[in-house]
C-alpha positions, 0 to 999 in steps of 0.5 A, a space after each residue: 957094150 954094143 948098142 941094141 937095135 931096138 929098145 922095147 919099153 914095157 910099162 906095167 901097173 898091177 898086172 903081174 899075171 899078164 906081164 910075163 907074156 908081154 915080156 916073153 913076146 919081146 924076148 922071142 923076137 926073131 930079131 935078136 938084138 932087142 932090149 927090154 926096158 920094164 917100167 913099173 908105175 909103182 905097182 902094189 902087187 908083184 909086178 915089179 918082182 916079176 920084172 926084177 926076176 926077168 932082169 936077173 934071168 936075162 942080164 944085159 937084155 932086160 932092165 927093170 925100173 920102178 917109179 917112186 910113186 904112181 903117176 896115174 896114167 901111162 905117159 910118165 912110165 913111157 917117158 922114163 922108158 925113153 930116157 933109159 932106152 939104149 937102142 937105136 930105135 924105140 917101141 912101146 908095149 903095154 903089159 897086157 899086150 904082145 908083139 908079133 913074132 917078127 915085129 921088131 925085125 920087120 920094122 927095123 928093116 923098113 926103117 933102115 931101108 927108108 931112113 924113116 923117123 917112124 915106121 908103123 905097122 898093122 895093129 890087131 885088136 883081140 877081144 880076149 873075153 869073147 868066145 872066139 877071141 874076136 879080132 879086128 884089124 886097126 884101120 887096115 886100109 892104111 896098111 894095104 901095102 908098103 909105102 913111105 911119105 915125106 910128110 904126114 900131110 901126104 896121108 892125112 888119114 894116118 894122122 886122123 885115124 891111127 892114133 896109137 903109139 904102140 904099133 910103131 917104131 921110132 928112131 931114138 935120136 928123132 925122139 930126143 931131137 924133138 923132145 917128144 914125150 907123153 903128157 903126164 897125168 892125163 888120159 889119151 896121151 897117145 893122141 897128142 904124142 903121136 900127133 906131135 911125132 907125125 908132124 915132126 917126122 921127116 919121113 914115115 913108112 907104113 908096112 902091111 905086116 901085123 906088128 902088135 896084138 892089142 888085148 881088150 878085156 871087156 869084163 876086166 875088174 879094173 877097166 881100161 881107159 877106153 872102157 871107163 867112159 862113164 867117168 866124166 874125167 875121161 871125157 874131159 881129158 879127151 877134150 883137153 887132148 883134142 884142144 892141144 892137137 888143134 893148137 899144134 895144127 893151128 901153129 902149122 896152118 894145117 887147116 885140111 888136117 884139122 877139118 879131117 880131124 873134126 870129121 873124125 871127132 863127130 863120127 867117132 869120138 863124140 859118138 862113143 859118149 853119146 851112145 851112153 847118154 840114155 843110160 846116164 842121169 841128169 847131172 851127168 848129162 848137164 856136165 857132159 853138155 857143158 864140157 861139149 859146148 865150147 869144144 863143138 863151137 871150134 868144129 868147122 861147119 864143113 865137118 857136119 856136111 861130111 858125116 852121117 846126118 844123124 851124127 851131125 844132128 846129135 852134135 848140133 842138138 847137144 851144142 844147143 842143149 836141146 835134150 827133148 830132141 837129142 835123147 830120141 836122136 841118140 836112139 837113132 844113132 844107136 839103132 841106125 834104121 830107127 826113126 825116133 822123131 816125128 819129123 816136120 815138114 816146112 817149105 817143102 823140106 823135111 826136118 828132124 824136129 821142129 824148132 831151130 828154124 831161125 838158125 841157118 846152120 841149124 836148118 841145114 843140119 836138121 834137114 833130112 829130106 835126102 834121107 827119104 823118110 817121107 817116101 817110105 810106107 809104114 811097113 818100111 819104117 822102124 819106128 821108135 817105141 818109147 816105154 813110158 810105164 813099167 809096173 810088175 805085180 805078182 805074176 804079170 807086168 803092165 806096160 805103156 808106151 808111145 810109138 813115134 808117128 813121123 809125118 803122120 804115116 799112121 793116119 788118124 782113122 787107121 784101124 790099129 791092132 797090136 801084140 807084144 812078142 816075147 822071144 828068146 834071143 837065140 834063133 829058132 827058139 820059142 816066142 810068146 804073144 800078148 794082146 795090146 789092149 789099148 791103141 790110141 792115135 795121139 797125133 805125133 805118137 800112138 799111145 798103147 797099153 798092154 799087160 802080160 801074165 808072164 808067170 802063166 804063159 812064159 815057159 822058157 827052157 832054161 840055160 839056153 834061153 836066158 835072154 828074152 827080147 820084147 817087140 810090139 808088132 803093130 798092124 796099120 790097116 792090115 800092114 805090119 810094122 815091128 818096133 822095139 821098146 826103148 827104155 830110156 829114162 823109164 825105171 825098171 824093177 821087180 822080177 816075176 816068177 816063171 817056170 822053166 821047162 827044164 828045172 826051177 833050179 836053173 832059174 825061177 824068175 825073169 827080171 827086166 833090163 835094158 839091152 846094149 841098144 837100149 831096148 827092153 829085155 828080160 833075163 832069167 835069174 834064180 832067187 832061191 836059197 841055193 841060187 848061187 850054189 846052183 848057178 855055180 854047178 851049172 857054170 861048172 857043168 857048162 864050162 866043164 867037160 860035158 858042157 864043152 863037148 855039148 858046145 863043141 858039138 853045137 859049134 861044129 854043127 853050126 860051122 858045118 851048116 855055114 860051110 855047106 852054104 858058103 860060096 865055095 861049097 855052093 859051087 861044089 854042090 852045083 858042079 859035083 851034085 846038081 850037075 849030075 842030075 838029069 836035065 829036066 826037059 821043058 824047063 827054063 830059068 829066067 833072070 833079069 838084071 842079076 835077079 833084081 827085076 822082073 823086066 826086060 827081054 826075059 820078061 817079054 819072052 816069058 810073057 810071049 811063051 805064056 801068051 802062046 800057051 806053051 807047056 813048060 816049067 818056068 823058074 824066075 830068079 829074084 834077088 831081095 824080095 820076090 814081090 812083083 815077080 810072076 806068081 805062075 812061075 817057080 821063084 828061087 832066090 839068086 845064089 840059093 841052093 834051089 837056084 843052083 839046082 834049077 840052073 843045073 837041071 834047066 834045058 834053057 837059060 834066059 837072061 840079059 846080063 850074066 848068070 854067076 860067072 863060075 857056073 859051068 853050063 852043061 852041054 844039054 842046056 841052051 843059053 839065050 843071052 838077050 843082053 840089056 842094050 846096045 853099046 855107047 860105052 866100051 864093053 867087054 875086052 874093049 874096056 881098059 880094065 879088062 885089057 889090063 887083066 892077066 891072061 888067066 883072068 881074061 881066060 876066065 872071063 872068056 869062059 863065062 862069055 863062051 857059055 852063050 849059045 845065042 846072043 841077040 842082036 838088034 843092029 849091025 852096030 851090035 855086031 861090031 861092038 858087043 859081039 866083037 868085045 865079047 869075042 863071040 862067034 858068028 853062029 852065036 849071033 841071032 839077028 832078031 831084035 830085042 823082045 823088050 822092044 816089040 811093045 815100043 815098035 807096036 806102040 809106034 805103029 798104032 800111033 801112026 795108024 790112029 794119028 794120035 797117042 794112046 796113053 793107057 792106064 799107067 798115066 792115071 795110075 801115076 796120077 798124071 793129069 791128061 793135059 801134062 806132057 810126060 818127060 822121063 829122065 833115065 840116066 846111066 849108072 853112076 859110081 859116085 853117090 851123093 852125101 848119103 850114098 845116093 844118086 844126086 840129080 844134076 839139076 835143081 829138081 825144085 827149080 825144074 818143078 817150079 818152072 815147068 810143073 804147069 806143063 810137064 810131069 817129070 818121071 825119074 828113073 834111076 839106074 837099077 844099081 842107084 837110087 834117088 830121093 825127091 823132096 816132097 815139094 815136087 810131089 805130083 810134078 816130079 815122080 820117082 818111078 825107079 822102083 818099077 821093075 820094067 822100064 818099057 811101059 814108062 818109055 811107052 808112056 813118055 812124050 820125051 826122054 831125057 838121058 845121058 849115056 844110057 842105052 835106053 836112048 836106042 830103045 826110045 828112039 824106036 818111038 820117034 819121039 823127042 830126046 834130050 841128052 843132058 851130059 853134064 860130065 861129058 869130058 870126064 865120062 868119055 875121055 877119063 872113063 872107059 871110052 865110047 864107040 862113037 861120038 855122041 855129040 855127032 850122032 845124038 838124035 836130039 840136043 846135047 846140053 851140059 848145063 842146067 840153064 841149057 837143059 831148061 832151054 831145051 825143055 822150053 823148045 820141046 815141041 819144036 824138037 819133034 820136027 827139028 830132029 826128025 831126020 836125025 831120029 830116022 837115021 839113028 833108028 836105021 843105024 841102031 835098031 834095024 832088026 827091031 821089027 816088033 816080032 822078036 819074042 815071037 821069032 825066038 819062040 818059033 825057033 826054040 820053043 814052038 814044039 812045046 805047044 800043048 
């Protein structure tokens, strides 16, 4: 009898209804030489009968085996399947899942071509009881392309993250040779089996094809292992499996993979169970902590540094048994933006909670200074609001709670007002409000009390608004913050009568419950005699033809709305609708840094036009919040339909970077490109990344650049670099300088005429003492963030403040695409000014500039003040990055330093630099700022807008 190419082991237990679909997915494979080995784990339903029927109908292709007694897990049935498999390769399939049509063919071909022991493909998880069968691809980044590794040590992420056994094809001789079997009678057997297989394999191939569809049923009568986390044995089994895997890694000395696995345990495995802790009783929590403590002790301390702060904090507090701080921390784990602890400041650092300061490791884990909580005002904080009392009586519900007050962000003398809001979870439906009667400041918390007569005031529609969420909106001295009510241990009981607007047959009460994220909510229920019958009729109507038609219509309308505002349709609206409207004369659309700021040359040009009293319609683009943009202009959100309509009808576009690349500019529109700085770094088609693009991609890029009608030039250096890199024609170049630099030129002129500096009001606004020298640190953009995705300063800012804080104030201005967090210890001595829209006033204020490769160097040089270049990553940036147009070491008009100690030496000699580098600065200005004469904005207005005078 010929040997099959592939044996697919299908395991089943009490799943007679779904088993045929799984088997058929194997029989339908495009690879014909496939056998099905069905192993029944002593089912008590018809599962084995179904298996025998398929075996009878497909002799030679299907075999059915039944275990004499139930094994209690999936490991033993798979082992039996391996023993009975006759194919050259073996795959596993669960009875409630299916194989992709070409799975066996694709995996066999990859195995034969590469000679691999294991071939792994993409698993797709389908949530079968969701409305649209939500799907997610299982760690898809691993399967972006076909690749073969000689050892799993070449790809640790595969070992750590893809722990499934079912999306893989194994050479049978490989399984036999290494005696690879699943452990018996224990959950999570996949993890140890695949770990041993990975470590034993001489070669592993990954293919980008979908091979396995994993069906999940959240509302199944019998829960899968992954949906039974409330059972303590579930957690105990997971920990035991992890111990066994750790032992395998220790035997082989694979410390790097062990560390990566520890990271995954902290950020994934442990989190799955921590999220449920607020809903578990004390007995469960004690046993959970006891089981966790020993295993957490085996986790490498370095793993805590590689996960999110709140994940590390929860793991540490769990190991310490600190429940008072752990349960609130889990609230933040579930609701990442929430601040659920009062926080504490010690030695200039911010810690998650008080205590554990005698533990060096604990201090490191609990240090949340870099998260930046201390920098946020109350309206930017999502504060924990612990429900402490719930009492329903007759028609109303009485609620009490405590709002966390981190670092005293709510002052003791603040005027407090509050209201409870009950709102339907579905968008665009109604909401009802009730006053908060008592608000009392209690130090680390704000106590509140409220009563809501739900029977009298809450009037749901019924059916469509069955869930009602509760929020407390708190006003602190007129500034509002919104909180959700965390239930935690507070007992909820008692329904309240309500009167739905449609009919009381639908529902006549609301009952409280905790939402999936632990917040107080109410659901509509019916407590009448015919409640079950009515609900059955409603369900039948909703799921029947009328309901289906109604829901289909609603979904189509929703889909149409989403389609209309999709990117492709917005482009169509711009080109096919808005661009056919007439151009509106005297209309200018301004944009700076992709709408992120009201700043730079577009701002300077706009303000010059306002100063001259020109008659025109100004439209400013913003991304995010419109705060800080001019009130005397029309504001449109970037990429919105009003934004596209404005661009299509504008007579002028003015920006410093680029309007969306795929928008075609109309011939009647004039595009003034002010650009955002002279170039040190290679730009445009001088960049290696653009040179590597296809002709079609380069052509598309060129079309976007060809939209520029005028491109501002501040020196001939720009002509030889930017203009050449963008392939701009000579007639496009406008040699007038940058409007943003007019203020700097005028400041230098005033300083020369008066013989002294004039600081202006900004210093006082920032709280800078008159006797302090002001330094501005303005680095260029960095892709690599720090531990929490932030730009980390290349020097110890606390050391800088301690050493120089009595003489200097350091202003820190990160690139607009980066952000930085400063510790509270440096307050007043180091100030973060990154949120300010325009850098020009900061340049004008600063007595000296510290930068690296930022184009701000060319602007600041116009002031003829000292510059320091802190290029700590010079070799990497210049030689391994995209390259530069000139050698900064040769042309820098100030000292170039690479270490923190040399940086400090440069600051100590700051005063002498003004004289030492005078000649270098003058040469720098002459070379890179020859057209910055202080009249750029006026010159442009005279050329293009003078006729708009009133």
